[in-house]
TORKOL-4160 file (C-alpha; in steps of 0.2 Angstrom, whole numbers, padded with zeros to 4 digits, m for minus):
97
<pt num="1" X="0026" Y="0046" Z="m0212"/>
<pt num="2" X="0009" Y="0051" Z="m0205"/>
<pt num="3" X="0003" Y="0049" Z="m0187"/>
<pt num="4" X="m0015" Y="0046" Z="m0183"/>
<pt num="5" X="m0024" Y="0043" Z="m0166"/>
<pt num="6" X="m0038" Y="0031" Z="m0164"/>
<pt num="7" X="m0050" Y="0027" Z="m0150"/>
<pt num="8" X="m0053" Y="0008" Z="m0152"/>
<pt num="9" X="m0066" Y="m0002" Z="m0143"/>
<pt num="10" X="m0059" Y="m0016" Z="m0132"/>
<pt num="11" X="m0069" Y="m0029" Z="m0143"/>
<pt num="12" X="m0058" Y="m0026" Z="m0158"/>
<pt num="13" X="m0042" Y="m0019" Z="m0151"/>
<pt num="14" X="m0032" Y="m0036" Z="m0151"/>
<pt num="15" X="m0038" Y="m0039" Z="m0169"/>
<pt num="16" X="m0033" Y="m0022" Z="m0175"/>
<pt num="17" X="m0016" Y="m0023" Z="m0167"/>
<pt num="18" X="m0013" Y="m0040" Z="m0174"/>
<pt num="19" X="m0017" Y="m0034" Z="m0192"/>
<pt num="20" X="m0006" Y="m0019" Z="m0190"/>
<pt num="21" X="0008" Y="m0029" Z="m0184"/>
<pt num="22" X="0008" Y="m0038" Z="m0201"/>
<pt num="23" X="0016" Y="m0023" Z="m0209"/>
<pt num="24" X="0035" Y="m0020" Z="m0207"/>
<pt num="25" X="0041" Y="m0007" Z="m0195"/>
<pt num="26" X="0046" Y="0004" Z="m0211"/>
<pt num="27" X="0028" Y="0004" Z="m0216"/>
<pt num="28" X="0019" Y="0005" Z="m0199"/>
<pt num="29" X="0025" Y="0009" Z="m0182"/>
<pt num="30" X="0013" Y="0006" Z="m0168"/>
<pt num="31" X="0015" Y="0019" Z="m0155"/>
<pt num="32" X="0006" Y="0015" Z="m0139"/>
<pt num="33" X="m0004" Y="0029" Z="m0130"/>
<pt num="34" X="0006" Y="0028" Z="m0114"/>
<pt num="35" X="0009" Y="0043" Z="m0104"/>
<pt num="36" X="0028" Y="0039" Z="m0103"/>
<pt num="37" X="0030" Y="0030" Z="m0119"/>
<pt num="38" X="0044" Y="0041" Z="m0125"/>
<pt num="39" X="0054" Y="0038" Z="m0109"/>
<pt num="40" X="0051" Y="0019" Z="m0109"/>
<pt num="41" X="0056" Y="0018" Z="m0128"/>
<pt num="42" X="0072" Y="0027" Z="m0125"/>
<pt num="43" X="0076" Y="0016" Z="m0110"/>
<pt num="44" X="0072" Y="0000" Z="m0120"/>
<pt num="45" X="0082" Y="0006" Z="m0135"/>
<pt num="46" X="0097" Y="0009" Z="m0124"/>
<pt num="47" X="0095" Y="m0008" Z="m0117"/>
<pt num="48" X="0094" Y="m0016" Z="m0134"/>
<pt num="49" X="0110" Y="m0006" Z="m0139"/>
<pt num="50" X="0119" Y="m0013" Z="m0124"/>
<pt num="51" X="0114" Y="m0031" Z="m0129"/>
<pt num="52" X="0119" Y="m0029" Z="m0148"/>
<pt num="53" X="0135" Y="m0020" Z="m0144"/>
<pt num="54" X="0140" Y="m0034" Z="m0131"/>
<pt num="55" X="0140" Y="m0023" Z="m0116"/>
<pt num="56" X="0125" Y="m0031" Z="m0107"/>
<pt num="57" X="0128" Y="m0042" Z="m0093"/>
<pt num="58" X="0118" Y="m0058" Z="m0092"/>
<pt num="59" X="0114" Y="m0070" Z="m0078"/>
<pt num="60" X="0112" Y="m0088" Z="m0078"/>
<pt num="61" X="0096" Y="m0095" Z="m0071"/>
<pt num="62" X="0105" Y="m0101" Z="m0055"/>
<pt num="63" X="0113" Y="m0083" Z="m0053"/>
<pt num="64" X="0096" Y="m0075" Z="m0055"/>
<pt num="65" X="0088" Y="m0087" Z="m0042"/>
<pt num="66" X="0102" Y="m0084" Z="m0030"/>
<pt num="67" X="0100" Y="m0065" Z="m0031"/>
<pt num="68" X="0081" Y="m0067" Z="m0029"/>
<pt num="69" X="0084" Y="m0078" Z="m0014"/>
<pt num="70" X="0096" Y="m0065" Z="m0006"/>
<pt num="71" X="0083" Y="m0051" Z="m0009"/>
<pt num="72" X="0069" Y="m0061" Z="m0001"/>
<pt num="73" X="0080" Y="m0066" Z="0014"/>
<pt num="74" X="0085" Y="m0048" Z="0016"/>
<pt num="75" X="0067" Y="m0042" Z="0016"/>
<pt num="76" X="0058" Y="m0057" Z="0023"/>
<pt num="77" X="0048" Y="m0055" Z="0040"/>
<pt num="78" X="0047" Y="m0072" Z="0048"/>
<pt num="79" X="0029" Y="m0077" Z="0052"/>
<pt num="80" X="0027" Y="m0085" Z="0068"/>
<pt num="81" X="0012" Y="m0096" Z="0072"/>
<pt num="82" X="0001" Y="m0087" Z="0084"/>
<pt num="83" X="m0012" Y="m0097" Z="0094"/>
<pt num="84" X="m0026" Y="m0086" Z="0100"/>
<pt num="85" X="m0038" Y="m0091" Z="0114"/>
<pt num="86" X="m0054" Y="m0082" Z="0115"/>
<pt num="87" X="m0053" Y="m0065" Z="0124"/>
<pt num="88" X="m0034" Y="m0068" Z="0126"/>
<pt num="89" X="m0022" Y="m0053" Z="0123"/>
<pt num="90" X="m0008" Y="m0056" Z="0110"/>
<pt num="91" X="0005" Y="m0046" Z="0101"/>
<pt num="92" X="0012" Y="m0047" Z="0084"/>
<pt num="93" X="0030" Y="m0042" Z="0081"/>
<pt num="94" X="0032" Y="m0029" Z="0067"/>
<pt num="95" X="0045" Y="m0030" Z="0054"/>
<pt num="96" X="0057" Y="m0016" Z="0053"/>
<pt num="97" X="0067" Y="m0014" Z="0037"/>
């Protein structure tokens, strides 16, 4: 297999990628020009292996929402209403996490 590097104008980039995507992966593999492409590909391949081998752990929507709520609650800094009068001093509490 050969590798080529192209500089593509933004106006035709999406069209070219769409056309190249019509080939099978055995014919053409699109390798994006990312500084850490190899690292990302390795990570995603490992994730896919976990999924296909049955070793991946999945969450329900409710479990994911609960985890998100817990994370927000843990890092949330309550905002209090502050009424400011002209030329009146006020203090804003800092969040310390």
